[in-house]
C-alpha positions in Angstrom: 0.0 0.0 0.0 2.8 2.4 0.8 4.4 1.9 -2.6 1.1 2.8 -4.2 0.8 6.0 -2.2 4.4 7.0 -3.2 3.6 6.1 -6.8 0.4 8.2 -6.9 2.2 11.2 -5.3 5.2 10.9 -7.6 3.0 10.7 -10.7 1.1 13.9 -9.7 4.3 15.7 -8.9 5.9 14.7 -12.1 2.9 15.7 -14.2 2.8 19.1 -12.5 6.5 19.6 -13.1 6.1 18.8 -16.8 3.2 21.2 -17.0 5.1 24.1 -15.4 8.3 23.4 -17.3 6.4 23.2 -20.6 4.9 26.7 -20.2 7.7 28.5 -18.3 10.9 27.0 -19.8 11.9 29.0 -22.9 14.8 27.9 -25.0 15.4 31.6 -25.9 16.1 32.5 -22.3 19.3 31.3 -20.6 17.6 30.3 -17.3 14.9 27.5 -17.3 12.5 29.4 -15.1 10.0 26.5 -14.9 12.7 24.2 -13.5 13.9 26.9 -11.1 10.3 27.5 -9.9 9.6 23.8 -9.3 12.9 23.4 -7.4 12.1 26.4 -5.1 8.4 25.3 -4.7 9.4 21.7 -4.0 11.9 22.9 -1.4 9.3 25.1 0.2 6.7 22.3 0.3 9.1 19.7 1.7 10.1 22.2 4.4 6.4 22.8 5.4 5.5 19.1 5.3 8.5 17.9 7.3 8.3 20.8 9.6 4.7 19.9 10.4 5.6 16.3 10.9 8.5 17.1 13.2 6.8 19.9 15.1 3.6 18.3 16.3 2.8 15.1 14.3 -0.1 16.7 12.5 0.8 14.7 9.3 0.4 11.0 9.2 3.0 8.6 7.8 0.9 8.0 4.7 0.4 11.7 4.2 4.2 12.2 4.4 4.7 9.4 1.9 2.2 10.9 -0.5 3.2 14.5 -0.2 7.0 14.4 0.7 8.4 11.2 -0.8 5.9 10.9 -3.6 4.8 14.4 -4.7 7.9 16.4 -3.8 10.1 13.5 -5.0 8.3 13.5 -8.3 8.0 17.2 -8.5 11.7 17.7 -7.9 14.5 15.8 -6.2 16.0 19.2 -5.4 13.6 19.5 -2.5 15.2 16.4 -0.8 18.7 17.8 -1.6 17.7 21.2 0.0 16.3 19.6 3.1 19.3 17.4 3.6 21.6 20.4 3.3 19.4 22.4 5.7 20.0 19.6 8.2 23.8 19.8 7.8 23.6 23.6 8.3 21.3 23.3 11.3 23.6 20.8 12.9 26.7 22.9 12.2 28.1 20.3 9.9 29.6 22.7 7.3 32.2 20.2 6.0 29.5 17.7 4.9 27.3 20.6 3.7 30.0 21.9 1.4 31.2 18.4 0.3 27.6 17.2 -0.4 26.6 20.4 -2.2 29.6 20.7 -4.4 29.9 17.0 -5.0 26.2 16.7 -6.0 26.5 19.7 -8.4 29.8 18.8 -9.9 29.3 15.1 -10.2 25.7 15.6 -11.4 26.9 17.9 -14.2 29.7 15.5 -15.1 27.3 12.6 -15.1 25.1 14.5 -17.7 28.2 15.1 -19.9 29.2 11.5 -19.5 25.8 10.2 -20.5 25.7 12.5 -23.5 29.2 11.4 -24.5 28.3 7.7 -24.2 25.2 8.1 -26.3 27.0 9.9 -29.1 
């Protein structure tokens, strides 16, 4: 049942991401504003949902699976990245914050180039 909940949330998040990206990402502009928007919104939503869960258990486990793991995960994986980094900062773990942030960005970009190179 939990997998179905994550699946439904992920599908809804992915569909909304596609819709926003289709209308806001413009190949003429240098910044993909649709992607930027979903990353920021996803981070905001995961912060609200996990904050409610941690603060006073207002959100059930199934709601967290649907909205955080499913919807935010499908909407953008950047939301999980942002939350994990906020935890590093909150805990004063700046070394892991810098390592994780730079590593994710640099390795992620290199992985895209590697994938493009391998497909050529």
